[in-house]
C-alpha positions in Angstrom: -23.4 22.3 2.9 -24.1 19.4 0.6 -20.9 18.1 -1.5 -21.4 15.0 -3.9 -19.7 12.0 -4.0 -19.0 8.9 -6.0 -17.7 5.8 -5.1 -15.6 3.7 -8.2 -14.2 0.4 -8.1 -10.5 0.7 -9.9 -8.5 -1.8 -11.7 -11.5 -4.1 -12.8 -14.2 -4.2 -15.3 -16.2 -6.3 -12.6 -18.4 -4.4 -10.0 -17.5 -5.7 -6.3 -14.1 -6.3 -7.4 -10.8 -4.1 -7.6 -9.9 -1.3 -5.5 -13.4 1.2 -4.2 -12.4 4.7 -3.6 -14.5 7.4 -3.1 -14.2 10.8 -4.7 -15.4 14.1 -3.6 -15.2 17.0 -6.1 -14.8 20.7 -4.4 -15.0 24.1 -5.5 -12.3 25.0 -2.9 -10.6 23.2 -0.1 -12.0 22.7 3.3 -10.1 22.3 6.4 -7.9 18.9 6.6 -9.7 18.0 9.7 -13.1 17.6 8.0 -11.2 16.0 4.5 -9.9 13.4 7.0 -13.3 13.2 8.9 -15.1 12.5 5.8 -12.3 9.6 4.8 -12.7 8.2 8.3 -16.6 8.2 7.8 -16.2 6.8 4.4 -13.7 3.7 5.9 -12.2 3.0 2.5 -8.8 2.6 1.8 -8.7 6.1 0.0 -11.0 9.4 -0.6 -9.9 11.5 -3.1 -10.3 15.4 -3.5 -10.0 17.5 -6.5 -10.3 21.2 -6.8 -10.0 22.8 -10.1 -6.4 24.8 -10.4 -6.6 26.5 -13.8 -6.5 23.8 -16.8 -5.6 21.5 -14.1 -6.6 20.0 -10.9 -5.4 19.8 -7.7 -5.6 16.3 -6.1 -5.3 14.7 -2.7 -6.0 11.2 -1.2 -6.8 10.3 2.7 -6.9 7.1 4.4 -9.0 6.6 7.2 -6.0 7.3 9.5 -3.9 10.2 7.5 -3.2 12.1 4.2 -0.9 9.9 1.6 1.6 11.5 -1.0 0.3 9.1 -4.1 -2.6 6.9 -4.7 -2.9 5.1 -8.1 -6.7 3.5 -7.6 -7.9 6.6 -6.2 -6.2 8.9 -9.1 -8.0 6.5 -11.9 -11.4 6.6 -10.1 -11.2 10.3 -9.8 -10.4 10.8 -13.7 -13.0 8.1 -14.3 -15.5 10.7 -12.0 -14.2 13.8 -14.2 -14.4 12.2 -17.7 -17.8 10.3 -17.3 -20.1 12.3 -14.8 -18.3 16.0 -14.6 -18.0 16.0 -18.6 -14.3 16.9 -18.8 -13.0 16.4 -22.3 -9.6 17.6 -22.4 -6.9 14.9 -22.4 -4.9 14.3 -20.8 -6.0 15.4 -17.5 -3.4 17.2 -15.1 -3.7 16.6 -11.6 -1.2 18.8 -9.4 -0.1 16.7 -6.0 2.3 16.2 -3.2 4.0 13.5 -6.0 4.5 16.4 -8.8 2.2 16.5 -11.7 0.0 13.7 -12.7 -1.5 12.7 -16.2 -4.1 10.6 -16.9 -4.7 9.4 -20.7 -8.7 7.8 -21.9 -7.5 5.2 -24.3 -9.6 3.9 -27.1 -10.6 0.5 -25.5 -12.2 2.4 -22.5 -9.3 2.3 -20.1 -7.4 4.9 -18.3 -3.7 5.1 -18.6 -2.0 6.8 -15.5 1.6 8.4 -16.1 3.1 8.5 -12.3 6.7 9.1 -11.2 8.8 5.7 -11.3 10.1 4.8 -7.4 13.1 2.7 -7.7 14.1 1.1 -4.2 17.2 0.5 -2.6 18.7 -2.6 -1.0 17.1 -3.5 2.1 18.2 -1.5 5.4 16.0 -3.0 7.5 17.9 -4.6 10.6 18.7 -8.5 10.4 15.9 -8.7 13.5 13.7 -6.6 11.7 14.0 -8.6 8.4 13.2 -11.9 11.0 10.2 -10.2 12.6 9.0 -9.2 9.1 9.0 -12.5 7.8 7.4 -14.3 11.0 4.7 -11.3 10.8 4.1 -11.9 7.3 4.5 -16.0 8.0 6.8 -16.7 5.0 10.6 -17.5 3.7 11.3 -14.0 1.6 13.6 -14.7 -1.5 14.8 -10.6 -1.6 13.5 -7.5 0.7 14.5 -4.4 -0.8 12.8 -0.8 0.7 12.1 2.4 0.1 9.3 4.2 1.3 7.6 0.8 1.3 9.2 -2.8 1.5 9.2 -5.1 -1.1 9.3 -8.6 -0.2 9.7 -11.5 -3.2 8.5 -14.7 -2.4 9.2 -18.0 -4.9 5.8 -18.2 -6.0 1.9 -17.0 -6.6 0.6 -19.7 -4.3 2.6 -18.4 -1.5 1.5 -14.6 -1.9 -2.2 -15.9 -2.3 -1.9 -17.7 0.9 -0.4 -15.2 3.1 -2.2 -14.4 6.4 -0.1 -11.7 7.9 -0.4 -10.9 11.8 -1.0 -7.6 11.4 -0.6 -6.6 14.7 3.2 -7.9 14.6 3.3 -6.3 11.1 2.5 -2.5 12.4 5.6 -2.9 14.8 7.8 -3.0 12.3 9.0 0.6 11.0 8.1 0.6 7.7 5.0 2.7 5.8 3.6 -0.6 4.4 4.6 -4.3 2.9 4.5 -5.0 -0.8 4.8 -8.8 -1.3 5.4 -10.3 -4.8 6.3 -13.1 -7.2 6.6 -14.0 -10.6 2.9 -15.0 -11.9 1.3 -18.1 -13.3 -0.8 -16.5 -15.8 0.5 -13.1 -15.9 3.8 -11.4 -15.3 3.9 -10.6 -11.6 1.4 -10.8 -8.9 1.2 -9.0 -5.5 -0.5 -8.1 -2.0 -0.2 -4.5 -0.3 -0.5 -4.4 3.5 -0.4 -1.4 5.0 -1.7 -1.7 9.1 0.8 1.4 9.7 -1.3 3.6 7.6 -4.7 2.5 8.5 -5.3 -0.3 5.7 -4.7 -3.7 6.8 -4.6 -5.0 3.4 -5.4 -2.7 0.4 -7.1 -4.7 -2.5 -5.2 -2.9 -5.6 -2.7 -0.5 -5.2 -1.7 1.5 -7.8 1.4 3.2 -6.4 2.7 -0.1 -5.5 3.3 -0.6 -9.2 5.2 2.3 -9.3 7.9 0.6 -7.5 7.3 -2.8 -8.8 7.3 -2.0 -12.1 11.2 -1.1 -11.8 11.8 -3.9 -9.3 10.7 -6.4 -12.1 12.2 -4.2 -15.2 15.6 -4.8 -13.2 15.1 -8.6 -12.6 14.0 -9.2 -16.3 15.6 -6.7 -18.7 11.8 -5.8 -19.9 9.7 -3.0 -19.8 6.2 -3.9 -20.4 4.2 -6.4 -17.8 0.9 -7.7 -16.8 0.3 -8.1 -13.2 -2.8 -9.0 -10.7 -3.1 -8.2 -7.1 -4.2 -11.3 -5.3 -6.3 -9.6 -2.8 -9.7 -11.3 -2.2 -11.3 -8.7 -4.5 -8.6 -8.4 -6.9 -7.5 -6.0 -9.6 -5.7 -6.0 -12.9 -2.7 -3.8 -14.2 -0.9 -3.4 -17.2 2.2 -1.6 -16.3 5.0 -0.1 -18.1 8.4 1.9 -17.8 9.2 4.6 -20.0 12.5 6.3 -18.6 11.6 7.8 -15.4 7.8 7.6 -15.7 5.4 4.1 -15.2 2.5 4.2 -17.1 -0.7 2.1 -15.4 -3.4 1.1 -17.5 -6.4 0.0 -16.5 -10.6 0.1 -16.0 -12.8 1.6 -13.7 -16.7 0.6 -12.7 -19.0 3.2 -11.0 -20.5 1.9 -7.9 -22.5 4.9 -6.0 -23.3 8.6 -6.9 -24.4 10.4 -3.3 -24.4 13.5 -1.0 -22.8 14.1 1.8 -24.0 16.3 4.2 -21.8 18.5 6.0 -22.9 20.3 9.2 -21.9 23.8 10.1 -18.7 25.0 11.4 -16.8 22.3 8.9 -16.0 24.6 6.2 
């Protein structure tokens, strides 16, 4: 069996920047073991699979290690492929996912706009020992720590966020899914990095789902609802974020890198 595969750099206007995601359109679902094996073989932070579902699509995302409930950059990449390679014309695109219905619109300036659920966080429930362990693993002095599915660690400056060189083995020993480190930005409203060794991604280049948490976090701190953001990983990524009631709108560009074919041996379908 042959499957088409596309690789797209998301949240960037430059090739070899942003976050690369693989997109595999399917006519029907393959076994989860096959989906996971393809994602592991791709060895990207996310591989997205999309299946037609009436006037919408079903969408799932896999890291090299596991399936995740929400992924922003791979949703952006999937929408780019549907609009630009598979001739989909209806706006908005509607995706049925583990996080409910997600929508993607095409904007006049060429960007795509993700309509995602807002994810508010709670006061930190990590023990004092785990907070100390977290600070040591990151090599920083947090101003604030809040958590939900992921932990947000706020630092004093953008320079501190950029300078982090975490101990990923120590970070993986802390009982959290992922760690989002953020600070007010020098040229944008806020910057961030995302570390997820517990989901098989030591550092994610650009993390859309993290911004569904960062947007309400910075809204609560500033009283504002509209932000410019940079994820200051080595590849870097640019986002515009807006909080509207219980939704977060994330806007960004995408750039195609690869179009190819996967060869699936008999017995894997």
